[in-house]
C-alpha positions in Angstrom: 466.3 127.4 155.7 467.6 124.7 158.0 465.3 121.7 158.4 464.8 122.4 162.1 463.7 126.0 161.5 460.0 126.7 161.2 459.1 129.1 158.4 457.1 132.2 159.1 454.7 131.6 156.2 453.6 128.3 154.6 451.9 128.5 151.3 449.6 125.5 150.4 448.4 125.1 146.9 446.4 122.0 145.6 447.6 121.1 142.1 445.5 119.7 139.3 445.9 120.3 135.6 448.3 123.3 135.8 451.8 122.1 135.1 452.5 125.1 132.9 451.8 127.5 135.8 453.9 126.0 138.5 457.2 127.6 137.7 455.7 131.1 137.6 453.6 130.4 140.7 456.6 129.4 142.8 458.7 132.4 141.5 456.0 134.9 142.3 455.3 133.4 145.8 459.0 133.5 146.7 459.4 137.0 145.3 456.5 138.2 147.5 457.7 136.5 150.7 461.3 137.6 150.1 459.9 141.1 149.7 458.2 140.8 153.1 461.5 139.7 154.7 460.1 136.4 156.1 461.0 132.8 155.7 458.6 130.7 153.7 457.8 127.2 152.5 455.6 126.2 149.6 453.7 122.9 149.6 452.4 121.8 146.2 449.8 119.0 146.8 449.3 117.0 143.7 445.8 115.7 143.6 446.6 113.0 141.0 446.9 115.5 138.3 446.9 113.8 134.8 449.5 116.1 133.3 453.2 116.6 134.2 452.5 118.5 137.4 454.3 116.0 139.6 457.4 116.0 137.5 457.5 119.8 137.5 457.0 119.8 141.2 460.0 117.4 141.7 462.1 119.8 139.6 461.1 122.8 141.6 461.7 121.0 144.9 465.2 119.9 143.7 466.0 123.4 142.8 464.8 125.1 146.0 464.5 123.4 149.4 461.7 125.8 150.3 459.5 123.9 147.9 457.9 120.6 148.9 455.8 118.3 146.8 453.1 116.0 148.1 451.5 113.5 145.8 448.2 111.9 146.7 447.6 108.3 145.7 444.5 109.3 143.7 442.2 112.2 143.1 440.6 112.9 146.5 439.4 116.4 145.6 440.6 120.0 146.2 439.6 120.2 149.9 441.2 116.9 150.8 444.4 118.2 149.1 444.2 121.4 151.2 443.8 119.3 154.3 446.8 117.2 153.4 448.9 120.3 153.1 447.7 121.7 156.4 448.8 118.5 158.2 452.3 118.8 156.7 452.9 122.6 156.9 455.1 124.1 159.6 454.6 127.8 159.3 453.1 130.2 161.9 450.9 131.7 159.2 449.4 129.5 156.5 448.3 130.7 153.1 445.8 128.7 151.0 445.7 129.5 147.3 444.9 127.9 144.0 447.6 126.9 141.6 446.2 128.4 138.4 447.3 132.0 139.2 443.8 133.3 139.5 444.8 133.9 143.1 447.6 136.4 142.7 450.7 135.6 144.8 451.4 139.3 145.2 448.2 139.5 147.3 449.9 137.5 150.0 451.6 140.7 151.2 448.5 142.7 152.0 446.9 139.6 153.6 449.9 139.1 155.8 450.1 142.8 156.8 446.5 142.8 157.7 446.9 139.6 159.8 449.6 141.3 161.8 447.0 143.8 163.0 445.6 141.1 165.3 443.5 138.9 163.1 443.6 135.1 163.1 442.0 134.8 159.6 442.2 137.2 156.7 440.5 136.1 153.6 440.6 137.6 150.1 437.4 139.1 148.8 437.2 139.0 145.1 435.6 142.2 144.1 435.3 141.1 140.5 435.6 137.4 139.7 437.3 136.5 136.4 435.1 133.5 135.8 432.4 132.7 133.3 428.8 133.9 133.8 427.5 130.4 134.5 430.1 129.7 137.1 429.4 133.1 138.9 425.7 132.5 138.9 426.0 128.9 140.1 428.3 130.0 142.8 425.9 132.6 144.0 423.0 130.1 144.0 425.1 127.6 145.9 426.2 130.0 148.6 422.6 131.4 148.9 421.3 127.9 149.5 424.1 127.0 151.8 423.6 130.1 153.9 419.9 129.4 154.1 420.4 125.8 155.2 423.2 126.5 157.7 421.7 129.9 158.9 425.1 131.5 158.4 426.2 134.4 156.2 428.0 133.1 153.1 429.9 135.4 150.7 430.4 134.1 147.1 433.2 136.6 146.7 435.3 134.7 149.4 436.9 131.4 148.5 439.9 129.5 149.8 442.5 132.3 149.3 443.5 133.8 152.5 446.0 133.7 155.4 445.3 131.8 158.6 447.1 131.6 161.9 448.5 128.3 162.9 446.0 127.9 165.8 443.2 128.2 163.3 444.6 125.5 161.1 445.3 123.2 164.1 441.7 123.6 165.2 440.6 122.4 161.7 443.0 119.5 161.5 442.0 118.3 165.0 438.4 117.9 163.9 437.2 114.3 163.3 434.6 115.4 160.7 434.9 113.5 157.5 433.3 116.3 155.5 436.1 118.8 154.8 434.9 121.9 152.9 437.4 124.6 153.8 435.4 127.9 153.6 432.5 126.5 155.8 435.0 124.9 158.2 436.7 128.2 158.7 433.4 129.8 159.6 432.6 127.0 162.0 435.9 127.1 164.0 435.4 130.9 164.6 438.4 133.0 165.7 438.9 136.6 164.7 438.1 136.8 161.0 438.1 139.6 158.4 438.5 140.1 154.7 440.2 142.5 152.3 439.5 143.2 148.6 441.9 141.5 146.2 442.4 141.3 142.5 441.2 138.1 140.8 443.0 137.2 137.6 441.8 135.1 134.7 442.7 131.4 134.6 446.1 131.1 132.8 446.2 127.4 132.0 444.0 124.3 132.0 440.3 124.3 133.1 438.5 123.8 136.3 438.3 120.2 137.6 434.7 120.8 138.9 432.3 119.4 136.4 428.6 120.0 136.9 428.2 116.6 138.4 431.0 117.2 140.9 429.6 120.6 141.8 426.2 119.1 142.5 427.8 116.3 144.6 429.9 118.9 146.5 426.8 121.1 147.2 424.8 118.1 148.5 427.7 116.9 150.7 428.3 120.3 152.2 424.7 121.0 152.9 424.3 117.6 154.6 427.6 117.9 156.5 426.9 121.3 157.9 423.2 121.4 158.5 420.2 119.3 159.7 417.8 121.7 158.2 416.9 119.5 155.3 415.5 117.0 157.9 413.4 119.8 159.5 412.3 121.0 156.0 411.2 117.4 155.2 409.0 117.4 158.3 407.5 120.8 157.4 406.9 119.6 153.9 405.3 116.4 155.2 402.9 118.5 157.3 402.1 120.7 154.3 401.3 117.7 152.1 399.3 116.1 154.8 397.2 119.3 155.1 396.6 119.2 151.4 395.7 115.5 151.5 393.1 116.3 154.3 391.6 119.1 152.3 391.5 116.9 149.2 390.0 114.1 151.2 387.2 116.4 152.4 386.6 117.5 148.7 386.5 113.8 147.5 384.2 112.7 150.3 381.9 115.6 149.6 381.7 114.5 145.9 381.1 111.0 147.0 378.1 111.8 149.3 376.5 114.1 146.7 376.7 111.3 144.2 379.6 112.7 142.1 381.6 109.5 142.5 380.1 106.1 141.8 383.2 103.8 141.7 383.6 102.2 145.1 387.0 102.7 146.7 388.3 105.1 144.1 388.4 108.1 146.5 390.4 106.4 149.2 392.8 104.9 146.7 393.6 108.1 145.0 394.0 110.1 148.2 396.3 107.5 149.9 398.4 106.8 146.8 399.2 110.3 145.5 399.8 112.0 148.8 400.7 109.7 151.6 403.1 107.4 149.5 404.8 110.4 147.9 405.2 112.0 151.3 406.7 108.9 152.9 409.2 108.4 150.0 410.3 112.0 150.2 411.0 112.0 153.9 412.7 108.6 153.7 414.9 109.9 150.9 416.1 112.8 153.0 416.7 110.5 156.0 418.5 108.1 153.7 421.0 110.9 152.6 421.9 111.5 156.2 422.3 107.8 156.9 424.6 107.7 153.9 426.7 110.4 155.5 426.8 108.5 158.8 427.8 105.3 156.9 430.8 107.1 155.3 431.9 108.6 158.6 431.8 105.4 160.7 434.2 103.7 158.2 436.9 106.0 159.6 438.7 106.1 156.3 441.3 108.8 155.9 440.2 111.8 153.8 443.4 111.3 151.7 446.4 109.0 151.2 449.9 110.3 150.5 451.7 108.3 147.9 455.0 110.1 148.1 456.7 113.4 148.9 459.8 115.1 147.5 461.4 114.8 150.9 461.7 111.0 150.4 
């Protein structure tokens, strides 16, 4: 493909800890796109992977000009790596998929064919996830909470894997939002969206980079970035605690007047300390989380930094 030509399909895959999968990943992607009779490019975005992923990417790019490597200066996270690939891709249709071969490259064909029916977004729906029980349960809990807080329908079976028209991707990359969580961003921008069932394979190499701490941090950031409902819930909770405090105050005052309490000042101290102080701290904590989000956004720091590419 000549440098000036734009490919029909761009495949973006964030890379972390899967150097042994990359050769097979590229071979299967190109076999699929060649079978469709379309031009393609593959962007492997190395998110500071600690293994030999970058060296393997350089080898693949040297062997086939359709492969391009992008190395980030440090580990910015999966969704920042996806965003970096979206800013660099040139295709009319953009495929987002993981590098560990759980997302099967062969599924690109049905995704593309469904997209040609007039859809802007076609996402893969994993009918059966080849993940551990704990990961599946935590994923369902995360999406249930996210759906409740954002008042949107969230499907745990749908992840990043899908095909997206360029206008959808350009809408995402034009956003100035510092919080970039791809599945929720896709829902927010709208456009005609559908899903098809796909096969989800077991992880071939390495292990997930999402530790429990990282999953909790991601969940908090996504919920704060896409919803103000925690603030409204804090207000509701404050009203609820205040009502309990008032009822408890009536009970304590009753005991005081009937002679059940003889220590002067005890009733007012207990009521104010246990209820009002706790309530204030809770509400301030929620507000503080949002202030932290604002602090991060006003810095205007880029979501990622590219250290080098294989084009250089």
